[in-house]
N, C-alpha and C positions, 0 to 999 in steps of 0.2 A: 504493500500500500504506500509506504513512504517513497519507494522508487517511482511509483506512478505520479504521486503528488509532485515530486521534484522534477520529473520530466514535463509535467504539465506547466509548472512554473517557468521552466526554461523555454517551452514553446510560446507561452504567453508573453514572456519578456522579449523573445525574438520577434513576435508579431507586433508588439508595441513599438519596437525599434524600427521595423519596416514601415509601420504606419506613420511614425514621426518623420521618417526619411521621405516617404512618398504618400502624402495625405490623399492624393488622387486615387490611390489604390483602395483606400477606405471608402471614398465616395463611390467608386465603381461597384464595390461589393454591396453598398447600401442601395445604390440605384438599381442594381439587378434584382434585389430582394423585394418581391412583391408583398411579402408579409411584414416589411419594415413599417415603422410609423410613417403615416402618409406625408406629414410635413417634412420629416427628416429625409424621406426618400425624394420628395420634390426638390428640396434644397440640394441634395447630393447630385441629382441629375442635372440641375441647373448649373452647379459648379463645373461639372464636366463639360457642358456645352459652352459655357463662357470661356473656359480654358482651351477649348477646341482640341481636346486630347482624346476624343473617342471617334470611332469610325465604324462603318459596317453595321452589324446587328446591335452592337452596344450603343451606337449613336441612335439607332431606331428606338431602342428602349428608352433612352434619355429623352428623345423628342416626344415619345408617347406620354411620358410623365408630364412634360411641359404642356402637351395638348390636353391632357386631363385637367390640369390646373386652369387652362383657358376655358375649357368646357364648363367647369364649376363656376367660373366667373361670368358665364354666359357670353363670352367673347367667341361666338360660334364661327365667324368667318376666319379668325386667326387660328382657332383650333383646327378647322378643316385644312387650312394651309399647312400647319405644322404636322398634322397626322399624315397628310399626303406625302410630305417629304420623308417621313419615317417609313411609309410603305414603299416608296421608291428604293430606299435602302434595303428593306426586307419585306418583299411582297407577301411572304407567308406569315407575317406577324399578325395573328388574328386579334390580339388585344387592340392594336391600332385600328384594325378594320371595325371592330365593335364600337370603339370610341368615336371614330369618324361617323359611323352610322347614327350614334346618339346626337352628334352635332348637327347632322343633316336633319334629323327628326325634329330637333328643337327649332330649327329654322323653318319648319313646315314643309320640308322637301322629303316627304315620306317615301317616294319611289326610290330616290337615291339612298335613303336609309335602308330600305328593304334590300337593295342590291348589295350593300355592304354586309348586312346581317347574313344574307344568303351565301355570300362568298366566304365569310368567316366560318359558317357551318359546313360549307363544302370542304374547306381546308381542314376543319377539326369538328367532325360530327358530334363529338362528345363534349363540346363547349357549351355549358348550360346558360350563360348570361345572354348571348344573342337570341336564344329561344324566347326568353322572357321579354326582351326588348321588341322582338318581332311580334310577339303576342299582344303587346300594348297597342301597336299600330292596328292589328286586326280588331282589337276591342274598340278602338276609337272609330273604326270604319263600320262597326256593327256586325262584324263577322265573328260572333261569339264562339262558335264551335271551333273554328280555326285558332282563335285565341286560346281556348282551353287546351287544345292539342299541343300548342307551343309551350304553355305554362307547364303542362305535364312533362314534356321533354326536359324543360329546365329543371324541374324538381328531380327527375330521374338522374340527371348528371350532376346536379348541385343541390343535394337534399337539404342543406342547411341554409339555402337562399330564401330568407323570409319573404322578400317581395314576391317571389314566384308563388308561394303559398297564398298570400293575401290577394294577389292579382287573380289567381284561379278562383278563389272564393268569391270575389266580386263578379267575375264573369259567370260563374255558376248561379249566383244570385239572380242575375239578369235573365238567365234561362230558366229560372224557378226550380233549379236543382238545389233546394234549400238544405237537405240533409248533407249533400256533398260539400256545400259551402261551409256549414257549421263544422264538419269534420276537418276541412282545410284550416279554418281558424284555430281549431284545437291543436293541429300540428304546428301552426305558427307560434302558438303560446309556448310550446315545448322549446322553441328556439329562443324566444325573447318574450316572456309573459308581460313585460311592461311596454311593449311596442304600441304606440298610440293608434296606429292604423288598424290594429286588430279590433279594439272596442268600437272605434269610430265607424268602421265599415260593417262590422257585425250588427251594429245598431240598425242599419238599413235592412240587412237580411232578416232580422227578427221582425222588423216593421212590415216587410212584405209578406212575412208568414202570418201576420196578424197577432203575433205575440208581443203586444205593445209593452207589457210590464218589463219583459227582458230587454226589449229595444231601449226603453228609456233608462233602464238600469245601466246599460253599457254607455250610452251617450252622457247621462248625468254624471256617472263616475269619472269619465274622462274630463268633462267640463269643470267638475269640482277641482280636479288637479290642474287643469289648464283653462282658466276662465276666459281667455281670449283666443281659444282655438276655434277660429271661424269655420273651419271645415266641419268640426264636430257640431257646432251650433247650427250650421245649415243642415246637417244630417238629421239633427233632432227636429228641426222645423219640417223637413220632408216627412219624417215619421208622423208628426202631428197632422200634416196634410193627409197622409194615408188614413189616419184615424178619424179624420173629419173635424178635428179641433182647429178651426181656422184662427181663433183668437190666440191660441198658444203658438201656432206657426207664425202668425204675424208678429208676435212679441219677439220670437227668436230671429226672424228676418230683420226686424228693426234693430235688434242688438248687433247682428252681424254688420249691418250698414253703419251703425254708430261707430263700431270698431274700425271698419274698413269701408268708407263711403264708395270705394271703387269696386266693390265686390259684385261680380257678375251673377253668381248663383243666387244671392240674396235678392237682388233686384228682379231677376226673372221669377223667382218664387213669389215675391211680394206682388208682382204684377198679376200673377194668376189669381191671387186672393182678391185683389181689387177688381179684377174682371168679373169674378164670381159674384162680387157684391155690387156690380153695376156701376162702380166708380171708374168709368172708362178713361177719364182724363188722367187720373193718377196711374191707372194701369198702363196707359201709353207712355207716361213719363218713366215708369220703371222699365218697361220693355225697351225704350230708347237707351236708357242707361246701360242695359245689358247687351244691346244688339250690335253696337258699332265697335268693330274690332280693328286695332292697328297691329295686332300680333299675328304671326303666322302659325303659332302653336298654342293649343289649349289642352289642359288635362281633360280626360274623358268626361267628367262631370261638368266642367265648365263649358266644353264644346256642346254638350247636350242642352245645358241651360241657355246658352247663347242662341242655339238653333230654335228652341221654343220661343224665345223672346222675338226673334226675327219673324217667325211665322205668325205669332199673335199680333205683332205690331202691324204687319202688312194687312191682316184681317180687320184691324180696328182703325186703320188710317182712312180718312174720308178723301175721296177724289176732289180735285180742285173745283170750286163752284163755277158754273157757266158765267162767262163774262168777267172773270177775275181781273182786277185792275192793277195788278203788279204792286201789291203792298210790300214795303221794305222795312225791316226792323234791324236794330243793331244793339249790341252790348259792348261798352268800352270799359275796361278794367285797368286801373293803374295802381299797382302795389309798390309802395316805396317805404312806408314806415315800419320796417322790419324790427321786431323786438329783440331778437336773439343773435342777429348779425348786423353788419353795417347797413344803414339805410341807403336808399336810392332816391336822390332828389327829383329825377326827371320823370319816372313813370306816371305819377298822377297828372303832371303837366302834359305829358304826351297823350295820355288817354283823353283828357279834356279837349285837347286840340282836335283829335280825330273825331270825337263825338260832335264837336261844333261843326266840323266840315261835313260830316254825314247829314246833319240837320240841314245845312245849307244846300246840299244837293238833292234834298227832297225825301229823305227817309222819314216815314210817318212816325215811327217810335224809335227813340234813341235813349237807352238807359246808360247813364254814366255813373260809375261807382269807383271808390278808391279805398285802398288799405283794408282789404277783406281778410277776416279770419277764416279758418277752414269752414266753419259752419255757415258763415255769411257768404262764402264763395259758392257753396253748394246751393244755398237759398237763391242766390242771384241766377245761377244756371237754371234752376227749376223754374223760376218766374219767367226767365227769358224764353225757355223752351215752350211755355204756354203761348207766348207772343208769336214764336216762330211757327206754331201750328196754324196760325191764321195768315201767314205771310208767304209771298213768293220768294223773297230774298231774306236770308238770315246771316248776319255778319257779327263775329266776335273779334274784337281787338283786345289783346292783352299785352301790357308792359309790366315788367317786374322780373324777379328771379325765376329761372326755369332751367332745367337740365335733365339729363337722362340717368337713370339708375336701373341696373338690371335689365336693360333692353326696353324700359318703359319711360316715356317722356312725361315729366311732371311740371306743373306750375305750382308756385310756392306761396301759400297764404302767409300773412304777416306774423301769425302766432306760431309758425312751425319751429320746432326745436331741432329735429333731425340729428339726434345724438348718434344714431346708427343708420346705415344705409337702408336697412329694412323698414325704418320708420316712415319712409316715403309713402308706403302703401296706406298708412293710416293717417298721416298728417298732411299730405299734399294731394293735389288734384291731378289725376291722370288725364292726359290730353284727350283720350277717347271720351271722357265725360264731357269735355267741351264740345267735341265733335257731335256727341249725342244731342247737345242743346240746340245746335243748328240743324240737326237731322230732320226735324219735322217740316222744314220749309219745302215748298213745292218745287222750286227751280234752283236757285243759287244758294249754296251752302258754303260759306267762307269763314275760315279761322285765320287770323293774322297774329303772329307771335313776335313781338319785339322784345324777346326775352332770352336770347342766346348769350348769356353773360357767364362769367366765371362762377363756379359753385362756391359760395362763401362758407358753406358748412364743411367743405372737404377737409381742411386742415385738422379739425377736431373730430371728424365723423368716424365712428367705429366701422370697420369694414368686415363684413361677414364672408365666409367661404363661398356662399351660394350666390352672391350678387356682385356684379361688376359695377363699380362706381366711376362715373365719368366726371372729371373735374371741370369741364367746360362744355357748353353747347348741348344741343339736342342730337338724337340719333335720327338717321333717315327713316322715313315712314312710307307706307303705301295705303293712303286713304281709299275708301270705296268709291265706286263710280258716282259722279255728281257732286263730289266734294273738292274743294281747294284748301290746302293748308300752306300758308306763306310764312317762311321763317325770315327774320331780319338778317340772319347770317346762316351760311351753309352749315350743314350738320358737322358737329365737332369743333366749330369755331365760335368765337365770341362776338357780340355786337357792342358797339360803342354806345355809351349812355349820355353823350353830350358833355358839355363842360360845366354843368350845374346851373347855368343860367339860360342856356338855349335848349331847344328840343333836340332829341337824338337825331342823327343823320337819317335814319330810316323813317321816323315819324315826320320829319321835315319834308322828305321826298314824297311820302305817301299823301300828306295833306295837300301838297302842291299839285300832284298829278291827278288825284281824284277829281279835281275841279275841271279838268280839261274835257271838252265835249268830244263825243264820237271817238273815244279811244276804247276799243274792245278790251275786256278785263284781262284776257291772256296777254295781250300786248302791253297793257298798262303796267303789269308787274314786271315785264321785261324791261320797260323804260325805267321803272323804279330801281330795279337791280343795277342797271347801268349808271344811274344817277348816284346811287350810294357807293358803288365801286369807285367812281371818279371822286366823289366828295371825300372819301376816306383814304384816298391815295392807295387804292388796291389792298386795303387792310380788311374790308368787310364786303362780303358778297351775299346779298339775299338769295333765297332759293325757294322755288315753288314746287309743291308736290300735288299730284292729282289734277283734275280738271273738271270744269262744269260740263253739263250736257253738250254734246257736239253739234247738234242741229240748230242751235240758237245762239245768237250773239248777245252779250251782256255788257251794258254801259252804266257807269255811275251817273254820267250826264249824257243823255241821248243827243242833245243838240237839235239842230234843224235838219 
């Protein structure tokens, strides 16, 4: 025994000496070890790439770790680029194929994702994770039996993969194989009895079985532990709907919306309650809040809720009355008196300028507001959406802080604290909620954002593993047909706020050009782009996304 210990000490000492002499050897060992601590492994792989000391398959491994980090930060384009380089180095590296498939899936490119999952499984048929990921796409498409088949294969090859068990349970629930679903949840509990997705999803299964006491026991227990778990609150609301207790469901949907005003499922569910109660105006408002998407990817439940909202909104939307006279309405918001970061002097002044110009060119209703808190911001959008329902044009102009976090564009109320990037979901206003407010207009739906400024919260903001934080600017978007979204600065860039006494360059150009007669709106914003580009000496370039209906011209001032 003593000889073994002595030999071990000698080996350890020699190993430590080699590691001290060549720290990259230690990095390489950690980078190769998929069981290593995730952060330590990511750091080791990154060290190797920065030192440019790896090649071939080892470089493919390091690049895959980098791609995984980018994927977790929702930087999907960069992840795809990184993982593609890894696959050029090692085409048989199925882990990189699976990760690239996930990145494609999160971008909404399911066909490309499926191709990567299929190729990974062709190269390694016993690789359990791509089966699960492919099954998720099948489930989102409604092909539940195919989803179950893939989840079963994932379980076969990776029996301790909890997500595969809970995903199969959810799919079985939708096919009303309740016994199979409950059995799957039981197996998941053996892996991790505290996993929140077990109780939260089993709540729905018991609800669909009519076993409401058990359903509420699951949801209530989880919500007691996690009072702000909006997913569980929505599930409990859905079970109350199944039971026919609309009051309880409404209370939970209201709670979910209070926690996260941008929540799609809660708005869609609440809209269904208001529709049942014949409050059609409120139903349409909730359906609009759920229906307009700027994201390419939704979780299964969110996609289903959004589809319901879109269908019901179309059914409840009245056609334009005969002889409509072209009513135009606008909402101008200027947020400058921020309480937790530096104030902006110009936004209230800019928004009042634009409001005045819109009145001058004949808008029948122009609502001008400044320095909105979160609740006041949503109140203003709701009130304006009611005006937009009666209009042919609906225009929102916003000046203030705004930026992208986790792939979602947010406008920032004056009371936002944003101590962590994830707080944006609950404290800020998602751009799609602004688009929803103009969505009821019959013809022209326009959102103008003079808000691409540096993120003042960034220096102190806690960054989570699951969210990408952008320090400046908005991300590019793809609004639906019939919408225009105009940024004062191109995505990822910042807009100038003026010198504190004059209006911003964008607001100045917008106010001037709107008054010009017979300039069609598409050309108008091209002219504004050129004016701002010149006025800022090529430091700021406005950008337009989407377009109005193509068979009609639109003018702020029609002229003679």
